[in-house]
N, CA and C atoms as a LAMMPS dump frame, in Angstrom:
ITEM: TIMESTEP
0
ITEM: NUMBER OF ATOMS
306
ITEM: BOX BOUNDS ff ff ff
-5.0000000000000000e+02 5.0000000000000000e+02
-5.0000000000000000e+02 5.0000000000000000e+02
-5.0000000000000000e+02 5.0000000000000000e+02
ITEM: ATOMS id mol type element x y z
1 1 1 N 0.095 -28.657 -16.747
2 1 2 C -0.573 -29.716 -17.456
3 1 3 C -0.357 -29.484 -18.941
4 2 1 N -0.068 -30.536 -19.677
5 2 2 C 0.184 -30.399 -21.101
6 2 3 C -1.134 -30.346 -21.864
7 3 1 N -1.036 -30.125 -23.164
8 3 2 C -2.247 -29.976 -23.98
9 3 3 C -3.027 -31.267 -24.127
10 4 1 N -2.373 -32.421 -23.925
11 4 2 C -3.088 -33.687 -24.071
12 4 3 C -3.749 -34.139 -22.772
13 5 1 N -3.684 -33.322 -21.71
14 5 2 C -4.366 -33.64 -20.471
15 5 3 C -3.516 -34.358 -19.446
16 6 1 N -2.295 -34.684 -19.774
17 6 2 C -1.43 -35.353 -18.807
18 6 3 C -0.617 -34.308 -18.07
19 7 1 N -0.048 -34.723 -16.961
20 7 2 C 0.752 -33.786 -16.187
21 7 3 C 2.224 -33.847 -16.551
22 8 1 N 2.56 -34.581 -17.582
23 8 2 C 3.937 -34.697 -18.026
24 8 3 C 4.3 -33.486 -18.874
25 9 1 N 5.558 -33.025 -18.78
26 9 2 C 5.96 -31.919 -19.642
27 9 3 C 5.993 -32.37 -21.089
28 10 1 N 5.806 -31.453 -22.025
29 10 2 C 5.821 -31.859 -23.435
30 10 3 C 7.192 -32.401 -23.826
31 11 1 N 7.205 -33.246 -24.802
32 11 2 C 8.452 -33.874 -25.24
33 11 3 C 9.396 -32.824 -25.806
34 12 1 N 10.665 -33.032 -25.586
35 12 2 C 11.673 -32.106 -26.048
36 12 3 C 11.768 -32.155 -27.561
37 13 1 N 12.002 -31.007 -28.165
38 13 2 C 12.09 -30.955 -29.624
39 13 3 C 13.508 -31.188 -30.116
40 14 1 N 14.361 -31.688 -29.252
41 14 2 C 15.725 -31.977 -29.655
42 14 3 C 16.661 -30.807 -29.429
43 15 1 N 16.169 -29.709 -28.935
44 15 2 C 17.001 -28.534 -28.702
45 15 3 C 17.705 -28.681 -27.37
46 16 1 N 18.999 -28.546 -27.365
47 16 2 C 19.752 -28.622 -26.122
48 16 3 C 20.444 -27.294 -25.862
49 17 1 N 19.693 -26.198 -25.996
50 17 2 C 20.258 -24.864 -25.809
51 17 3 C 20.524 -24.635 -24.331
52 18 1 N 21.579 -23.92 -24.059
53 18 2 C 21.886 -23.582 -22.677
54 18 3 C 20.885 -22.524 -22.206
55 19 1 N 20.755 -22.366 -20.905
56 19 2 C 19.827 -21.341 -20.404
57 19 3 C 20.167 -19.943 -20.921
58 20 1 N 21.441 -19.639 -21.072
59 20 2 C 21.843 -18.322 -21.579
60 20 3 C 21.365 -18.13 -23.026
61 21 1 N 21.528 -19.161 -23.852
62 21 2 C 21.067 -19.061 -25.247
63 21 3 C 19.55 -18.946 -25.311
64 22 1 N 18.866 -19.685 -24.449
65 22 2 C 17.412 -19.605 -24.429
66 22 3 C 16.958 -18.213 -24.003
67 23 1 N 17.642 -17.635 -23.038
68 23 2 C 17.297 -16.285 -22.583
69 23 3 C 17.501 -15.273 -23.71
70 24 1 N 18.609 -15.394 -24.437
71 24 2 C 18.876 -14.463 -25.533
72 24 3 C 17.844 -14.614 -26.648
73 25 1 N 17.363 -15.823 -26.859
74 25 2 C 16.364 -16.063 -27.887
75 25 3 C 15.03 -15.428 -27.492
76 26 1 N 14.692 -15.523 -26.217
77 26 2 C 13.423 -14.978 -25.738
78 26 3 C 13.489 -13.461 -25.634
79 27 1 N 14.629 -12.932 -25.247
80 27 2 C 14.773 -11.499 -24.997
81 27 3 C 15.115 -10.768 -26.288
82 28 1 N 14.179 -10.681 -27.182
83 28 2 C 14.407 -9.996 -28.447
84 28 3 C 13.807 -8.593 -28.443
85 29 1 N 12.903 -8.326 -27.51
86 29 2 C 12.292 -6.998 -27.471
87 29 3 C 13.206 -6.039 -26.73
88 30 1 N 13.269 -4.808 -27.17
89 30 2 C 14.115 -3.837 -26.46
90 30 3 C 13.514 -3.515 -25.091
91 31 1 N 14.37 -3.173 -24.161
92 31 2 C 13.889 -2.812 -22.828
93 31 3 C 13.248 -1.442 -22.874
94 32 1 N 12.106 -1.328 -22.242
95 32 2 C 11.415 -0.051 -22.188
96 32 3 C 11.943 0.758 -21.017
97 33 1 N 11.978 2.073 -21.151
98 33 2 C 12.442 2.887 -20.021
99 33 3 C 11.42 2.843 -18.89
100 34 1 N 11.894 2.969 -17.68
101 34 2 C 11.009 2.962 -16.522
102 34 3 C 10.164 4.234 -16.524
103 35 1 N 8.893 4.123 -16.145
104 35 2 C 8.064 5.326 -16.104
105 35 3 C 8.531 6.255 -14.989
106 36 1 N 8.274 7.531 -15.175
107 36 2 C 8.659 8.492 -14.146
108 36 3 C 7.744 8.338 -12.94
109 37 1 N 8.299 8.604 -11.774
110 37 2 C 7.531 8.477 -10.537
111 37 3 C 6.462 9.563 -10.471
112 38 1 N 5.331 9.204 -9.912
113 38 2 C 4.253 10.166 -9.729
114 38 3 C 4.617 11.063 -8.554
115 39 1 N 4.526 12.354 -8.756
116 39 2 C 4.84 13.299 -7.688
117 39 3 C 3.535 13.666 -6.995
118 40 1 N 3.345 13.111 -5.823
119 40 2 C 2.109 13.286 -5.08
120 40 3 C 2.429 13.809 -3.691
121 41 1 N 1.714 14.85 -3.273
122 41 2 C 1.916 15.379 -1.928
123 41 3 C 1.197 14.469 -0.942
124 42 1 N 1.911 14.034 0.092
125 42 2 C 1.36 13.094 1.059
126 42 3 C 0.738 13.784 2.273
127 43 1 N 1.145 15.012 2.543
128 43 2 C 0.663 15.703 3.728
129 43 3 C -0.856 15.868 3.738
130 44 1 N -1.498 16.244 2.634
131 44 2 C -2.959 16.357 2.674
132 44 3 C -3.662 15.019 2.95
133 45 1 N -3.077 13.938 2.487
134 45 2 C -3.677 12.624 2.722
135 45 3 C -3.62 12.291 4.214
136 46 1 N -2.461 12.542 4.834
137 46 2 C -2.326 12.292 6.266
138 46 3 C -3.231 13.224 7.07
139 47 1 N -3.38 14.461 6.618
140 47 2 C -4.24 15.415 7.32
141 47 3 C -5.708 14.997 7.261
142 48 1 N -6.139 14.48 6.131
143 48 2 C -7.528 14.012 6.01
144 48 3 C -7.764 12.823 6.932
145 49 1 N -6.815 11.907 7.001
146 49 2 C -6.942 10.774 7.912
147 49 3 C -7.014 11.22 9.363
148 50 1 N -6.198 12.205 9.721
149 50 2 C -6.212 12.74 11.086
150 50 3 C -7.548 13.411 11.376
151 51 1 N -8.077 14.128 10.406
152 51 2 C -9.379 14.773 10.57
153 51 3 C -10.482 13.733 10.794
154 52 1 N -10.416 12.633 10.075
155 52 2 C -11.414 11.569 10.269
156 52 3 C -11.324 10.966 11.671
157 53 1 N -10.097 10.801 12.19
158 53 2 C -9.945 10.306 13.56
159 53 3 C -10.492 11.317 14.561
160 54 1 N -10.304 12.616 14.268
161 54 2 C -10.83 13.642 15.166
162 54 3 C -12.363 13.619 15.181
163 55 1 N -12.97 13.4 14.025
164 55 2 C -14.435 13.27 13.967
165 55 3 C -14.879 12.054 14.777
166 56 1 N -14.147 10.954 14.656
167 56 2 C -14.478 9.755 15.435
168 56 3 C -14.354 10.03 16.927
169 57 1 N -13.344 10.802 17.323
170 57 2 C -13.176 11.139 18.738
171 57 3 C -14.345 11.969 19.245
172 58 1 N -14.791 12.935 18.464
173 58 2 C -15.944 13.75 18.855
174 58 3 C -17.19 12.878 18.975
175 59 1 N -17.378 11.984 18.017
176 59 2 C -18.556 11.104 18.066
177 59 3 C -18.519 10.178 19.28
178 60 1 N -17.338 9.696 19.647
179 60 2 C -17.265 8.832 20.834
180 60 3 C -17.585 9.61 22.1
181 61 1 N -17.309 10.912 22.099
182 61 2 C -17.656 11.715 23.276
183 61 3 C -19.152 12.007 23.317
184 62 1 N -19.751 12.168 22.157
185 62 2 C -21.203 12.4 22.102
186 62 3 C -21.954 11.161 22.568
187 63 1 N -21.51 9.994 22.137
188 63 2 C -22.196 8.741 22.46
189 63 3 C -21.462 7.967 23.556
190 64 1 N -20.842 8.656 24.484
191 64 2 C -20.041 8.026 25.531
192 64 3 C -20.853 7.044 26.375
193 65 1 N -22.055 7.446 26.801
194 65 2 C -22.872 6.574 27.661
195 65 3 C -23.295 5.311 26.925
196 66 1 N -23.722 5.456 25.671
197 66 2 C -24.138 4.28 24.901
198 66 3 C -22.967 3.32 24.686
199 67 1 N -21.793 3.87 24.431
200 67 2 C -20.62 3.02 24.233
201 67 3 C -20.232 2.308 25.526
202 68 1 N -20.336 3.013 26.652
203 68 2 C -19.991 2.398 27.941
204 68 3 C -20.976 1.284 28.284
205 69 1 N -22.254 1.487 27.968
206 69 2 C -23.263 0.458 28.253
207 69 3 C -23.02 -0.812 27.44
208 70 1 N -22.479 -0.655 26.239
209 70 2 C -22.265 -1.833 25.389
210 70 3 C -20.836 -2.37 25.496
211 71 1 N -20.028 -1.806 26.423
212 71 2 C -18.674 -2.312 26.623
213 71 3 C -17.68 -1.836 25.585
214 72 1 N -17.97 -0.732 24.935
215 72 2 C -17.076 -0.221 23.893
216 72 3 C -16.494 1.142 24.254
217 73 1 N -16.254 1.377 25.524
218 73 2 C -15.691 2.667 25.916
219 73 3 C -14.25 2.835 25.446
220 74 1 N -13.59 1.759 25.063
221 74 2 C -12.228 1.817 24.561
222 74 3 C -12.143 2.483 23.185
223 75 1 N -13.276 2.652 22.52
224 75 2 C -13.267 3.299 21.204
225 75 3 C -12.74 4.728 21.295
226 76 1 N -13.028 5.421 22.385
227 76 2 C -12.546 6.798 22.549
228 76 3 C -11.022 6.823 22.632
229 77 1 N -10.452 5.871 23.357
230 77 2 C -8.988 5.803 23.46
231 77 3 C -8.377 5.473 22.103
232 78 1 N -9.035 4.632 21.345
233 78 2 C -8.548 4.287 20.01
234 78 3 C -8.572 5.521 19.095
235 79 1 N -9.653 6.287 19.159
236 79 2 C -9.753 7.496 18.34
237 79 3 C -8.709 8.532 18.76
238 80 1 N -8.485 8.654 20.066
239 80 2 C -7.473 9.59 20.55
240 80 3 C -6.085 9.179 20.063
241 81 1 N -5.8 7.887 20.108
242 81 2 C -4.511 7.4 19.6
243 81 3 C -4.394 7.678 18.1
244 82 1 N -5.49 7.529 17.365
245 82 2 C -5.478 7.836 15.93
246 82 3 C -5.171 9.296 15.663
247 83 1 N -5.727 10.184 16.481
248 83 2 C -5.468 11.617 16.312
249 83 3 C -3.997 11.922 16.606
250 84 1 N -3.465 11.365 17.675
251 84 2 C -2.067 11.638 18.047
252 84 3 C -1.111 11.106 16.981
253 85 1 N -1.316 9.873 16.576
254 85 2 C -0.451 9.298 15.547
255 85 3 C -0.626 10.046 14.221
256 86 1 N -1.857 10.455 13.942
257 86 2 C -2.108 11.217 12.723
258 86 3 C -1.398 12.557 12.716
259 87 1 N -1.36 13.228 13.859
260 87 2 C -0.643 14.497 13.936
261 87 3 C 0.852 14.291 13.692
262 88 1 N 1.405 13.244 14.279
263 88 2 C 2.815 12.934 14.042
264 88 3 C 3.064 12.591 12.572
265 89 1 N 2.165 11.812 12.002
266 89 2 C 2.304 11.44 10.592
267 89 3 C 2.162 12.629 9.664
268 90 1 N 1.237 13.527 9.983
269 90 2 C 1.055 14.716 9.159
270 90 3 C 2.301 15.591 9.207
271 91 1 N 2.883 15.746 10.393
272 91 2 C 4.115 16.528 10.515
273 91 3 C 5.243 15.865 9.729
274 92 1 N 5.351 14.562 9.822
275 92 2 C 6.385 13.842 9.074
276 92 3 C 6.206 13.958 7.574
277 93 1 N 4.963 13.891 7.118
278 93 2 C 4.701 14.014 5.683
279 93 3 C 4.958 15.44 5.192
280 94 1 N 4.705 16.434 6.043
281 94 2 C 5.001 17.819 5.655
282 94 3 C 6.504 17.997 5.449
283 95 1 N 7.293 17.428 6.341
284 95 2 C 8.75 17.506 6.199
285 95 3 C 9.203 16.761 4.946
286 96 1 N 8.656 15.576 4.719
287 96 2 C 9.043 14.78 3.549
288 96 3 C 8.634 15.489 2.26
289 97 1 N 7.441 16.073 2.229
290 97 2 C 7.002 16.792 1.038
291 97 3 C 7.914 17.983 0.756
292 98 1 N 8.294 18.696 1.802
293 98 2 C 9.176 19.851 1.627
294 98 3 C 10.526 19.4 1.092
295 99 1 N 11.022 18.273 1.574
296 99 2 C 12.324 17.753 1.132
297 99 3 C 12.252 17.321 -0.338
298 100 1 N 11.145 16.703 -0.751
299 100 2 C 11.03 16.215 -2.123
300 100 3 C 10.76 17.347 -3.11
301 101 1 N 10.177 18.424 -2.649
302 101 2 C 9.892 19.559 -3.535
303 101 3 C 11.137 20.374 -3.845
304 102 1 N 12.099 20.353 -2.96
305 102 2 C 13.295 21.177 -3.195
306 102 3 C 14.351 20.448 -3.99
């Protein structure tokens, strides 16, 4: 929307610059260098997630009867799957961290 409230583009100022010339006119600032990547170990993050799934698995075993009564006995299988996938992910992140450190 233009400044006068209409949806028409503003009137041309008579400039018939090519897109390349317009780009060169706009691009007057020097390019900044890319920031360095953050070096973060991923294995502890995956291990914490796996630990949380293990806590959920223990809790589902403690409250097994209550979960079965309410039709949520599948929560234990979900927590077990989280632990298994988490162990695989933690192992993968340990390998990746070792590769990036060397």
